[in-house]
Backbone as numpy.savetxt, mean C-alpha at the origin, in Angstrom:
# Nx Ny Nz CAx CAy CAz Cx Cy Cz
9.63 23.61 31.05 9.65 24.02 29.87 9.60 22.42 28.78
8.70 22.45 28.06 8.78 21.41 27.11 9.73 20.96 26.61
10.34 19.44 26.53 11.70 19.53 25.67 10.99 18.85 24.17
11.87 18.69 23.26 11.46 18.18 21.98 12.69 17.26 21.63
12.68 16.27 21.22 13.85 15.56 20.99 13.95 14.98 19.50
14.90 15.06 18.95 14.74 14.36 17.28 16.01 13.26 17.39
15.43 12.36 17.67 15.93 10.69 17.84 16.79 10.59 16.37
16.38 10.81 15.36 16.67 10.15 14.20 16.98 11.34 13.48
17.42 12.68 13.57 17.56 13.74 12.59 16.85 14.32 12.24
16.50 15.29 10.97 15.44 15.75 10.46 14.59 14.61 9.42
13.61 14.91 9.35 12.69 13.84 8.30 12.40 14.83 7.04
13.24 14.14 5.84 12.60 14.63 4.63 11.22 14.09 4.22
10.29 14.90 4.30 8.67 14.63 3.99 8.70 14.02 2.50
9.22 14.64 1.96 8.98 14.05 0.29 9.44 12.93 0.08
10.56 12.53 0.64 11.02 10.93 0.62 10.09 10.04 1.35
9.63 10.45 2.63 8.74 9.96 3.45 7.69 9.30 2.41
7.07 10.85 2.11 5.60 10.60 1.21 5.99 9.49 0.09
6.81 9.62 -0.84 7.41 8.61 -1.62 7.25 7.30 -1.25
7.94 7.17 -0.05 8.35 5.61 0.21 6.92 5.02 0.81
6.05 5.74 1.34 4.77 5.38 1.94 3.75 4.97 0.80
3.64 5.94 -0.48 3.24 5.67 -1.70 3.50 4.30 -1.97
4.68 4.42 -2.30 5.47 3.10 -2.84 5.01 1.95 -1.92
4.87 2.13 -0.66 4.80 0.48 0.13 3.45 0.46 0.11
2.12 1.31 -0.01 1.03 0.89 -0.29 0.34 0.48 -1.84
0.91 0.74 -2.81 1.09 0.26 -3.97 1.62 -1.03 -3.90
2.31 -1.44 -3.31 3.08 -2.60 -3.43 2.16 -3.63 -2.45
1.72 -3.12 -1.41 0.66 -4.13 -0.61 -0.71 -4.28 -1.27
-1.36 -3.14 -2.20 -2.37 -3.36 -3.08 -2.11 -4.50 -4.08
-0.90 -4.25 -4.99 -0.81 -5.34 -5.71 -0.59 -6.94 -5.03
-0.07 -6.80 -3.94 -0.19 -8.29 -3.26 -1.04 -8.99 -2.94
-2.24 -7.81 -2.46 -3.22 -8.15 -2.21 -4.39 -8.51 -3.33
-3.89 -7.90 -4.48 -5.08 -8.12 -5.92 -4.38 -9.55 -6.31
-3.49 -10.04 -6.10 -2.67 -11.15 -6.72 -3.40 -12.45 -5.44
-3.44 -12.04 -4.19 -3.96 -12.72 -3.09 -5.13 -13.15 -3.61
-6.21 -12.17 -3.77 -7.25 -12.43 -3.77 -8.13 -12.17 -5.06
-7.37 -12.24 -6.00 -7.90 -12.08 -7.85 -8.95 -11.05 -7.51
-8.50 -9.75 -6.98 -10.09 -8.98 -7.15 -9.09 -7.53 -7.15
-9.69 -6.82 -8.16 -9.25 -5.37 -8.09 -9.86 -4.63 -7.09
-9.22 -4.29 -6.06 -9.88 -3.26 -5.02 -9.71 -1.96 -5.36
-9.28 -1.49 -6.56 -9.25 -0.10 -6.80 -10.93 0.14 -7.55
-11.34 -1.03 -8.51 -12.35 -0.93 -9.23 -13.57 -1.46 -8.71
-13.20 -2.38 -7.23 -14.01 -3.13 -6.49 -14.64 -4.12 -7.35
-13.76 -4.99 -8.47 -14.24 -5.71 -9.16 -13.39 -7.23 -9.45
-13.89 -8.32 -9.35 -13.09 -9.56 -9.60 -12.15 -9.35 -10.73
-10.82 -10.10 -10.62 -9.89 -9.65 -11.82 -10.46 -10.83 -12.93
-10.45 -10.36 -14.30 -11.09 -11.25 -15.21 -10.34 -13.06 -15.45
-10.53 -13.49 -16.04 -9.99 -15.07 -16.28 -10.03 -15.97 -14.85
-9.75 -17.11 -15.54 -9.59 -18.14 -14.27 -8.66 -17.71 -13.46
-8.87 -17.72 -11.97 -8.30 -17.48 -10.98 -8.46 -18.71 -9.82
-7.58 -18.40 -8.89 -7.76 -19.31 -7.48 -9.09 -19.41 -6.91
-9.82 -18.17 -6.87 -10.95 -18.01 -6.24 -11.98 -17.97 -7.23
-13.59 -18.26 -6.84 -14.42 -17.77 -8.10 -15.14 -17.28 -7.36
-15.51 -16.03 -8.00 -16.50 -15.03 -7.38 -17.97 -15.09 -7.85
-18.83 -14.79 -7.15 -19.89 -14.93 -7.39 -20.88 -13.77 -7.48
C-alpha cells in the first residue's frame, strides 16, 4: 500500500498563497527597479533612468 508522509505538518494554503503573492510582488518590484521597466504595462519607466530605452 502507498505511504503518504507529512514531513512538515499540515499546510495552511491561504497563508502559503499570501506568502507566494507577496514574494512575487517583491520580485516584480526588484525587477522594475533593476531594469527601469514596468513589466505589468510592458512599458519603460518615465524619466531619466540607468537604462535608455529605444
